[in-house]
C-alpha positions as CSV (number, residue, x, y, z in Angstrom):
1,M,97.5,-34.7,-14.4
2,T,97.5,-33.6,-11.0
3,D,101.1,-32.9,-10.7
4,N,100.6,-30.6,-14.0
5,I,98.2,-29.0,-12.1
6,R,99.9,-28.1,-8.9
7,T,103.5,-27.5,-11.2
8,Y,101.3,-24.2,-13.1
9,T,100.2,-23.6,-9.9
10,R,103.6,-22.7,-8.6
11,E,105.3,-21.1,-11.6
12,D,102.2,-19.2,-11.6
13,E,102.6,-17.6,-7.6
14,A,106.4,-17.6,-8.8
15,T,105.3,-14.8,-12.1
16,T,103.2,-13.2,-9.8
17,E,105.9,-12.2,-7.4
18,E,108.7,-11.2,-9.4
19,E,106.2,-8.9,-11.1
20,T,105.0,-7.7,-7.7
21,Q,109.0,-7.0,-7.0
22,A,109.8,-5.3,-10.5
23,E,106.5,-2.6,-9.7
24,Q,108.2,-1.8,-6.1
25,G,111.6,-1.6,-8.6
26,E,109.9,1.1,-10.4
27,K,108.5,2.8,-7.7
28,E,111.6,2.7,-6.1
29,Q,114.1,4.1,-8.9
30,C,113.3,6.9,-11.5
31,P,111.9,6.0,-14.6
32,E,114.4,8.2,-16.4
33,C,118.1,8.0,-15.1
34,G,117.7,4.8,-12.9
35,G,118.1,6.4,-9.6
36,R,117.0,6.6,-6.6
37,L,113.6,8.2,-5.3
38,I,113.2,10.1,-2.1
39,S,110.4,11.9,0.0
40,D,110.4,15.8,0.0
41,T,108.2,15.9,2.8
42,E,108.7,19.9,2.8
43,H,107.2,20.1,-0.4
44,A,105.5,17.2,-0.5
45,E,106.7,15.5,-3.5
46,T,109.1,12.5,-4.7
47,V,111.9,13.3,-6.8
48,C,115.2,11.4,-7.8
49,Q,117.7,12.0,-5.7
50,D,120.0,12.3,-8.9
51,C,118.5,13.9,-12.0
52,G,115.8,15.9,-10.0
53,L,112.6,14.9,-11.8
54,V,109.2,15.2,-10.2
55,V,107.7,11.5,-10.1
56,E,105.1,12.4,-7.9
57,E,103.4,15.4,-6.1
58,D,100.8,17.3,-4.0
59,E,101.4,13.5,-1.6
60,I,99.4,13.3,1.6
61,D,101.1,13.9,4.8
62,R,99.8,11.1,6.8
63,G,102.0,12.0,10.1
64,P,101.3,14.0,13.4
65,E,100.5,17.9,13.1
66,W,103.3,18.2,16.1
67,R,106.9,17.7,16.7
68,A,108.6,15.6,19.8
69,F,112.3,16.3,20.2
70,D,112.6,12.8,22.6
71,A,110.9,9.3,23.0
72,A,109.4,10.5,25.7
73,E,106.9,14.2,24.2
74,K,106.5,11.6,21.6
75,D,105.0,9.1,23.8
76,E,102.8,12.2,25.9
77,K,102.0,13.6,22.7
78,S,100.3,10.6,20.9
79,R,97.3,9.7,20.7
80,V,93.8,8.6,18.7
81,G,90.6,10.7,18.6
82,A,89.8,13.9,20.5
83,P,91.9,15.4,23.0
84,T,91.0,14.8,26.4
85,T,89.5,17.2,29.0
86,N,88.1,17.9,32.4
87,M,85.4,19.5,32.0
88,M,83.9,15.7,31.1
89,H,83.6,13.9,34.0
90,D,85.1,10.3,31.7
91,Q,87.8,13.2,30.4
92,G,85.9,12.5,27.0
93,L,87.4,9.0,26.6
94,S,83.9,7.2,26.6
95,T,81.3,6.9,23.3
96,N,78.4,9.5,23.3
97,I,75.3,8.0,22.1
98,G,73.7,11.5,19.7
99,W,70.2,12.5,20.3
100,Q,69.0,12.9,17.0
101,D,67.4,10.0,15.7
102,K,68.7,9.6,12.1
103,D,71.3,7.3,10.6
104,A,74.6,8.1,8.7
105,Y,72.6,9.3,5.6
106,G,70.2,11.6,7.3
107,R,67.1,9.5,7.0
108,S,64.4,9.4,10.4
109,L,64.6,5.9,12.2
110,S,61.7,3.7,11.8
111,S,59.6,3.4,15.0
112,R,61.2,0.1,16.1
113,Q,64.7,1.4,15.2
114,R,64.0,4.7,17.5
115,Q,63.2,2.5,20.6
116,K,66.0,0.5,19.9
117,M,68.8,3.7,20.0
118,Q,66.7,4.8,23.2
119,R,67.6,1.6,24.8
120,L,71.3,2.1,24.0
121,R,71.1,5.5,25.0
122,T,70.1,4.4,28.8
123,W,72.3,1.8,28.7
124,N,75.6,3.7,27.6
125,E,74.6,6.3,30.5
126,R,74.1,3.6,33.0
127,F,78.3,2.1,31.6
128,R,79.5,5.9,31.7
129,T,78.6,6.5,35.2
130,R,79.3,3.3,37.1
131,D,79.3,4.5,40.9
132,S,78.0,7.4,43.1
133,K,81.2,9.4,42.4
134,E,81.4,10.1,38.7
135,R,77.4,10.4,39.4
136,N,78.5,13.2,41.3
137,L,81.2,14.4,39.4
138,K,79.3,14.6,36.1
139,Q,76.2,16.8,37.3
140,A,79.0,19.4,39.2
141,L,80.6,19.4,35.6
142,G,77.2,19.9,34.2
143,E,76.6,22.4,36.9
144,I,79.8,24.2,35.9
145,D,79.2,24.4,32.3
146,R,75.9,25.9,32.2
147,M,76.8,28.7,34.7
148,A,80.0,29.6,32.7
149,S,77.6,29.9,29.3
150,A,75.0,31.6,31.7
151,L,77.9,33.8,32.9
152,G,80.0,34.6,29.1
153,L,83.1,32.2,30.4
154,P,85.5,31.6,28.3
155,E,86.7,27.9,28.3
156,N,89.9,27.9,30.4
157,V,88.1,29.4,33.3
158,R,85.6,26.3,33.4
159,E,88.5,23.7,32.8
160,T,90.0,25.7,35.9
161,A,87.1,25.0,37.9
162,S,86.2,21.5,36.7
163,V,89.9,20.9,38.3
164,I,89.2,22.7,41.3
165,Y,86.3,20.4,41.6
166,R,87.6,17.2,40.7
167,R,90.5,18.2,43.7
168,A,88.0,19.1,46.5
169,L,86.6,15.7,45.5
170,E,89.2,13.8,45.5
171,E,90.4,15.0,49.0
172,D,86.6,14.4,50.4
173,L,85.6,18.1,51.4
174,L,82.1,17.5,49.6
175,P,80.3,15.5,52.7
176,G,78.3,18.1,54.5
177,R,77.8,20.9,51.6
178,S,75.9,20.9,48.8
179,I,76.7,20.1,44.7
180,E,75.7,23.1,43.5
181,G,77.6,24.8,46.6
182,V,81.3,23.6,45.2
183,A,80.1,23.8,41.9
184,T,79.5,27.1,42.1
185,S,82.3,27.9,44.4
186,S,85.1,26.4,42.0
187,L,83.7,28.6,39.3
188,Y,83.8,31.5,41.3
189,A,87.6,31.0,42.0
190,A,88.7,29.8,38.2
191,A,87.1,33.4,37.5
192,R,89.1,35.4,39.5
193,Q,92.6,32.9,39.1
194,A,91.8,33.9,35.3
195,G,91.3,37.9,35.6
196,T,87.7,37.6,34.5
197,P,86.1,37.7,37.5
198,R,82.5,38.0,38.8
199,S,81.2,39.8,41.5
200,L,79.3,37.7,44.3
201,D,76.0,39.0,42.8
202,E,76.5,37.8,39.3
203,I,77.6,34.2,40.6
204,S,74.6,33.7,42.9
205,A,72.0,34.9,40.5
206,V,72.8,31.8,38.4
207,S,73.8,29.6,40.7
208,R,71.2,27.0,42.8
209,V,72.3,28.6,45.8
210,D,72.1,31.8,48.0
211,K,74.9,34.0,48.7
212,M,75.3,32.9,52.2
213,E,76.2,29.7,51.2
214,L,78.7,30.3,48.3
215,T,80.7,32.9,50.4
216,R,81.3,30.4,53.0
217,T,81.7,27.2,50.9
218,Y,83.9,29.0,48.7
219,R,87.0,30.0,51.5
220,Y,86.4,26.7,52.9
221,I,87.3,25.5,49.8
222,I,90.2,28.0,49.1
223,R,91.5,27.5,52.7
224,E,91.3,23.8,52.5
225,L,92.7,23.4,48.7
226,G,95.9,25.9,49.2
227,L,94.6,28.2,46.4
228,E,95.8,31.2,45.9
229,V,93.4,33.8,44.5
230,K,94.5,37.4,45.0
231,P,91.7,40.0,45.8
232,A,90.1,41.6,42.8
233,D,91.3,44.0,40.7
234,P,88.3,46.6,40.3
235,E,90.6,46.6,36.3
236,H,89.2,43.9,35.6
237,Y,85.9,44.1,35.7
238,V,86.2,47.5,33.1
239,P,86.3,46.3,30.4
240,R,83.0,44.2,30.2
241,F,81.5,47.0,31.5
242,V,82.5,48.9,29.1
243,S,81.7,46.6,26.3
244,D,78.1,46.3,27.6
245,L,77.0,49.8,27.6
246,D,78.9,50.3,23.7
247,L,81.2,52.9,25.7
248,S,84.3,54.1,23.3
249,D,88.1,53.1,24.1
250,E,88.6,56.7,25.4
251,T,86.1,55.9,28.0
252,E,87.3,52.6,28.9
253,R,90.9,54.6,28.9
254,M,89.8,57.3,31.7
255,A,88.4,54.8,33.5
256,R,91.5,52.8,34.4
257,E,93.2,55.9,34.7
258,L,90.9,56.7,37.4
259,L,91.5,53.5,38.9
260,D,95.1,54.5,39.4
261,S,94.7,58.0,40.9
262,A,92.5,56.2,43.4
263,R,94.7,53.2,43.9
264,E,97.6,55.7,44.6
265,E,95.6,57.7,47.4
266,G,94.1,54.4,49.2
267,V,90.8,54.7,48.0
268,H,90.7,51.3,47.2
269,S,91.3,49.7,50.5
270,G,88.2,48.2,51.9
271,K,86.0,49.2,49.1
272,S,84.4,46.7,46.7
273,P,86.0,46.4,43.5
274,V,82.5,45.8,41.3
275,G,81.0,49.6,42.6
276,L,85.0,51.1,42.1
277,A,84.8,49.9,38.6
278,A,81.5,50.4,37.2
279,A,81.7,54.4,39.4
280,A,85.2,54.9,37.7
281,V,83.2,53.5,34.1
282,Y,80.3,56.2,34.8
283,A,83.0,58.9,35.7
284,A,85.0,58.2,32.6
285,A,81.8,59.0,30.5
286,L,80.5,62.2,31.8
287,L,84.5,63.6,31.4
288,T,84.4,61.9,27.7
289,N,80.7,63.5,27.3
290,E,79.5,59.9,26.2
291,K,75.8,59.5,27.3
292,V,75.3,57.3,30.1
293,T,72.9,57.3,33.2
294,Q,73.9,56.0,36.6
295,N,70.6,53.5,36.2
296,D,72.5,51.9,33.0
297,V,75.6,51.3,34.7
298,S,73.6,49.8,37.7
299,E,72.3,47.7,35.9
300,V,75.2,46.4,34.0
301,A,77.3,46.0,37.2
302,S,74.7,44.4,39.3
303,I,74.7,47.3,41.9
304,S,72.7,50.4,43.8
305,E,72.9,54.0,42.1
306,V,73.7,54.8,46.0
307,T,77.2,53.2,45.7
308,I,78.0,54.4,42.6
309,R,77.4,57.8,43.0
310,N,79.6,57.5,46.4
311,R,82.1,56.2,44.9
312,Y,82.5,58.1,41.7
313,K,83.0,61.5,43.3
314,E,85.9,59.7,45.8
315,L,87.6,58.6,42.6
316,L,87.1,62.3,41.1
317,E,88.2,63.9,44.5
318,A,91.4,61.1,44.3
319,S,92.1,62.4,40.7
320,D,92.2,65.7,42.0
321,S,94.0,65.2,44.3
322,A,96.8,62.8,42.3
323,A,96.8,65.6,39.6
324,P,100.0,68.1,39.5
325,A,99.0,71.3,40.7
């Protein structure tokens, strides 16, 4: 009896394997002509190589969204999860527990579960910042993100500022200086490198350090890290001032022309780029019959009305001198 049962079981397994192989064979062969099936990834279809019959369509592309042309590039681009970023102290590789006390279905957790999640968040934060260096980096990158948001700076500036701060931390430039000071200096340098500069007054207004400490730390960071930061160009400030004052494109074009004429006449030398940009916008608004006051420009540019009056007269004189007779 036992032998019969064992024999039946083996025969049954053999039959199942034959059926599976037959099904796989059917999937690999064309149901019409028996030809070989191939996958057309461009059209997301499975077609017969011989008769062209479309067996399956609208297939899901389970491959990566990028292309690689050699093994090294494939290994570099291969990834799982979200991309890494320098704007987080752990580059976004660790787990983060959300602050919402809700489950996967959006339902509120019970009191006991909320207490449990709070303990898990506490331990998670402790594991994410294991030493003083990581705690330092976490605080600084949080400051950079806060100030960049207040100043309306794009993500590429935040990323560059994070890299500059990481370099300063690795080269041991922080002893004797505050975290906020180095973080603010990194953001100021990154904004100037990206061509979206902010004035020292604007930076210090959202920072937790004063202007004197900011300038001193900025010069130190630039010198020690060997950063190449070009002098601020007044034209980089013009689009933002024009946008904040809701002026026309014609005014922006005129302001750029005034600054070009001033550069040719040497008016830029020794002058604040913010003051020149604000004066150029004000002068261009007058020339294009736009309604704007010196007080409006002063509030947007964070400079005094006296500076605007002095600079805009110099710009108009330079423009008259550069004009052909």
